[in-house]
C-alpha positions in Angstrom: -39.0 -0.4 53.4 -42.3 -0.5 51.6 -42.7 -2.0 48.1 -44.0 1.4 46.9 -40.8 3.2 48.0 -38.6 0.6 46.2 -40.6 0.9 43.0 -40.2 4.7 43.1 -36.4 4.5 43.5 -36.1 2.0 40.7 -38.2 4.2 38.4 -36.1 7.3 39.2 -32.9 5.3 38.3 -34.3 4.1 35.0 -35.5 7.6 34.1 -32.0 9.0 34.8 -30.3 6.3 32.8 -32.7 6.8 29.8 -32.0 10.6 29.9 -28.2 10.0 29.9 -28.5 7.5 27.1 -30.5 9.9 24.9 -27.9 12.6 25.3 -25.0 12.7 22.8 -21.7 14.5 23.0 -21.5 17.7 21.0 -19.0 17.2 18.1 -17.3 20.3 16.8 -18.2 20.8 13.2 -15.2 21.3 10.9 -15.9 24.1 8.4 -13.3 24.1 5.7 -12.6 27.6 4.4 -13.6 29.4 7.7 -11.5 32.3 8.7 -8.9 31.6 11.3 -8.9 34.4 13.8 -5.7 35.8 15.2 -5.2 35.9 19.0 -4.4 39.6 18.9 -7.5 41.2 17.4 -6.1 44.7 17.8 -3.7 44.2 14.9 -4.9 45.0 11.4 -5.1 42.0 9.2 -3.6 42.4 5.8 -5.1 39.2 4.5 -7.5 36.5 5.7 -6.2 33.0 6.6 -8.8 30.3 5.9 -8.9 26.8 7.3 -7.4 24.3 4.8 -5.9 21.7 7.2 -8.0 21.0 10.3 -6.5 20.0 13.6 -6.1 16.2 14.2 -5.8 15.3 10.5 -3.4 12.8 9.1 -1.7 13.1 5.7 0.0 10.5 3.5 1.5 11.5 0.2 4.0 10.9 -2.6 6.0 13.5 -4.5 7.5 12.6 -7.9 10.0 14.4 -10.1 11.4 13.1 -13.4 13.5 15.0 -16.0 15.3 14.1 -19.2 18.1 16.1 -20.6 20.1 16.2 -23.8 23.0 18.2 -25.0 20.7 19.7 -27.7 18.6 21.4 -25.0 21.1 23.6 -23.3 23.2 26.6 -24.4 26.1 25.7 -22.0 27.2 23.0 -24.5 27.9 25.6 -27.2 31.6 25.6 -26.3 31.8 21.9 -27.1 31.9 20.4 -30.6 30.4 17.1 -31.6 28.6 16.7 -28.3 26.4 13.6 -27.8 25.3 13.7 -24.1 22.2 12.6 -22.3 21.0 12.5 -18.7 17.9 11.5 -16.7 16.8 12.1 -13.1 14.1 10.5 -11.0 13.0 11.4 -7.5 10.5 9.6 -5.3 9.5 11.0 -1.9 6.8 9.4 0.2 5.8 11.4 3.3 3.4 11.4 6.3 2.3 14.3 8.4 0.0 15.1 11.3 -1.9 18.4 11.8 -1.3 19.4 15.4 -2.9 22.8 15.0 -5.2 24.4 12.4 -3.2 25.0 9.3 0.0 23.7 11.0 1.5 20.2 10.5 4.6 18.3 11.3 5.8 15.2 9.4 8.6 13.0 8.0 9.8 12.4 4.5 11.9 9.7 2.8 13.5 10.4 -0.6 15.2 8.2 -3.2 17.0 9.9 -6.1 18.6 8.3 -9.2 20.6 10.2 -11.8 22.1 8.7 -14.9 24.4 10.5 -17.4 26.1 9.5 -20.6 28.7 11.2 -22.7 29.5 9.5 -26.0 31.8 12.2 -27.6 32.7 15.8 -26.9 35.6 18.1 -28.0 36.2 21.3 -26.1 37.9 24.2 -27.8 38.1 27.3 -25.7 39.2 30.1 -28.0 42.0 28.0 -29.4 43.9 28.0 -26.0 42.6 24.8 -24.6 41.5 21.7 -26.4 40.5 18.3 -25.0 38.5 15.3 -26.1 36.2 13.1 -24.0 34.3 10.0 -24.9 32.4 6.9 -23.7 32.0 8.3 -20.1 29.0 7.2 -18.0 28.0 8.4 -14.5 25.4 7.1 -12.0 24.3 8.8 -8.8 22.0 7.4 -6.2 20.9 9.1 -3.0 18.9 8.2 0.0 17.6 10.9 2.4 15.4 11.2 5.4 14.0 14.5 6.8 11.5 16.0 9.2 9.5 19.1 8.4 7.1 21.6 9.9 4.5 22.9 7.5 2.4 26.1 7.6 -0.7 26.5 5.4 -2.4 29.7 4.3 -5.9 29.1 2.9 -6.8 31.5 0.2 -10.5 30.9 -0.5 -13.8 30.5 1.5 -14.1 26.8 0.5 -10.8 25.5 1.7 -9.7 24.4 -1.8 -6.6 26.3 -2.6 -3.7 27.6 -0.5 -0.1 28.3 -0.1 2.3 26.6 2.3 6.0 26.6 3.3 8.1 23.9 4.9 11.1 24.1 7.3 13.1 21.0 6.6 15.9 19.3 8.6 17.4 16.3 6.9 20.3 14.0 6.2 21.3 12.7 2.7 23.8 10.0 1.6 24.8 10.1 -2.0 27.0 7.7 -4.0 28.3 8.8 -7.5 30.1 6.3 -9.7 31.9 7.0 -13.0 32.6 4.5 -15.8 34.9 4.6 -18.7 33.7 1.9 -21.1 32.6 -1.0 -19.0 35.1 -0.4 -16.2 34.3 1.5 -13.1 37.2 4.0 -12.6 36.2 5.9 -9.5 33.4 6.9 -7.2 32.6 9.4 -4.4 30.4 9.3 -1.3 28.8 12.4 0.0 27.1 12.9 3.4 25.1 16.0 3.9 23.1 17.5 6.8 20.8 20.3 5.6 18.3 22.8 6.8 16.0 24.1 4.0 13.0 26.3 3.2 10.5 25.1 0.6 7.4 27.1 -0.4 4.6 25.6 -2.4 1.0 25.7 -3.5 -1.8 23.2 -2.8 -5.2 22.5 -4.4 -8.0 20.2 -3.1 -10.0 18.7 -6.0 -11.8 16.7 -3.3 -12.1 17.1 0.5 -9.7 14.3 1.3 -7.3 14.5 -1.8 -4.9 17.3 -2.6 -2.2 18.0 -5.3 0.7 20.2 -4.6 3.9 21.6 -6.1 6.9 22.9 -4.1 10.3 24.2 -4.7 13.3 24.3 -2.4 14.2 28.0 -2.3 17.0 28.2 0.3 19.3 25.7 2.0 22.1 25.7 4.6 24.1 22.4 4.6 27.2 20.8 5.9 28.9 18.4 3.4 31.5 15.7 3.7 32.7 14.2 0.4 35.2 11.3 0.1 36.6 10.1 -3.2 37.7 6.6 -4.0 39.7 5.0 -6.8 40.5 1.3 -7.2 39.0 0.7 -3.7 41.4 3.2 -2.1 40.4 6.5 -0.6 42.1 9.3 -2.6 40.8 12.4 -0.8 38.1 14.0 1.2 36.6 17.5 1.8 34.4 19.1 4.4 32.5 22.3 3.6 29.6 24.4 4.7 27.3 25.7 1.9 24.5 28.2 1.9 22.4 29.0 -1.2 19.2 30.7 -2.2 18.1 30.0 -5.8 15.3 28.8 -8.1 16.5 25.5 -9.4 14.1 23.4 -11.5 15.9 20.3 -10.2 14.3 21.0 -6.8 10.8 21.2 -8.1 8.3 18.5 -6.8 4.8 17.5 -7.7 2.8 15.5 -5.2 -0.5 13.8 -4.4 -1.7 13.5 -0.8 -4.5 11.7 1.0 -6.1 13.4 4.1 -8.0 11.4 6.7 
């Protein structure tokens, strides 16, 4: 084999390597706000769905809900005289999700709920037929829950900034409620619930990788097991199915989410 032939082969290999090194893989450009086309183009589209959650995106967020109540704020206490009652509720719900398809995500959520209530004095007088007096009663309720959800987004604008979404949620909740009379704990109950819910909401992106959202649990089907205890002894239990559809401000959440 001549030296000239060897040099030609080596040169061809080097040119091929240089050409391959200079080529780069084509990366699909993500265009937030682009219209997501339907598979069946023969159907008339009543609205345009814009991209707001690209495929392959991770989300980490925290939803918070806090409320303070007083007997002066509600008309349901009009039947009671001399009422001095207060209550507070706090909910914290961290979550994580993965977008497996454009505008479709699946994720998991953990929630902690703490409710405190206090009744100093109250006298009930129902049209003179029933009268009772309560006082110095305190209640505390703590709940832990875990759930998985599937979320569908609908982008509303051409920039991918604002949209609607709805969650299908499957979860489990354990709730312990304890009652006090004075400084002594008189009784408590333990509730276990398995639930399937539907929660619509709205989302807004002030920045490309940060969103704020508000959602409300609109409908829920649940199976509940409640056991009551007094002085350390089980006094009774109940199992029940429950289905409801309502707009309850107690189920309203506000959240902040990071997208990456």
